[in-house]
N, C-alpha and C positions, 0 to 999 in steps of 0.2 A: 503493500501498501504506501501511494506517495504521501511525502510528510504532509502535503495542504489536504490532501484527503482522511488522514487521520486526523488532524487538529480540527476540522470538520464536523469529524467523528464524535470528536471527546468533548465539544460543544455541546452537542446535543446530548452525551450522556451524562455530563454535569449538569445539566438542564431538568433530564429526566429522573437523574438518581436523586436530588437534593432539591427536586418537586417547585424546581425554580421557575413557576408558569408565565408570569410576566417578563419575561424573557426571551431573543430570539436568539440563535446560534451567534447571526451578527452582530448581537450586543457586544458581547466577551470582545476583546480586544486579546492580542494572541500574548500580548506584555503585560497586561492587568495586572497587577497584586490581585490575588485569590482571597488573602486573608489581611484584611486591615487596611484596604484601598475600597477603591468603587464598588467590589462585590460583595463586601460585609457579613463573606461566610465566617464560622464557628467550630470549635476544636469539637466539636457533632458533625461540621460537616467532614472536618478533615477526615472523619472513621468513616465515613458512607463515602467520600471518594478516595480510602484505602482497599474500601469494599470492590468498587467499580474497579479498579487497578487488578485486584485479585481474580474476581469474578470476568471481567472482558478481556483480558489479559493474562492470567497468569500471573503475577506478578505480587510476591508476599513481602511488607515493609514490617518487620517484628521492631525495627530500632527507632525513634519519636524524632532522633537528633538526623536521620535519611528522611524521615517523611515529611520534617521542613524545610528540606533543600528539593525533595520533588515538589513539594506540593506547591510550586513555587508561583507560579504561573501557566498560561495555554502547554508555552515555548517550553518550556522545563519538564512541565512533565507529558508532551510529548518527545522529547529527548532519549526520556529517561524507559519509554515505553518503545521504544526504537530500539535500546539497548540491551532491554532483561525481557522481554515478553516472551514466553513460553507459548502460547495461544494464537 
């Protein structure tokens, strides 16, 4: 899958998994901070994103420090998915 296609897919999944019904994929910028930024996500959302990575891409994140490095923005998540996915 091309990187741009993966970004679009991930944005749709973020909206679906976090039930962000007021957002469209095009509303999420690739470099927009997911936490502490305009999206206003919280620690519960981070757990949901970790579940998303596991369920959709076979990626398991157990170390919270690693999670903080991965769940920065869409670009960072896609880079991590491309390097670590098993599905």
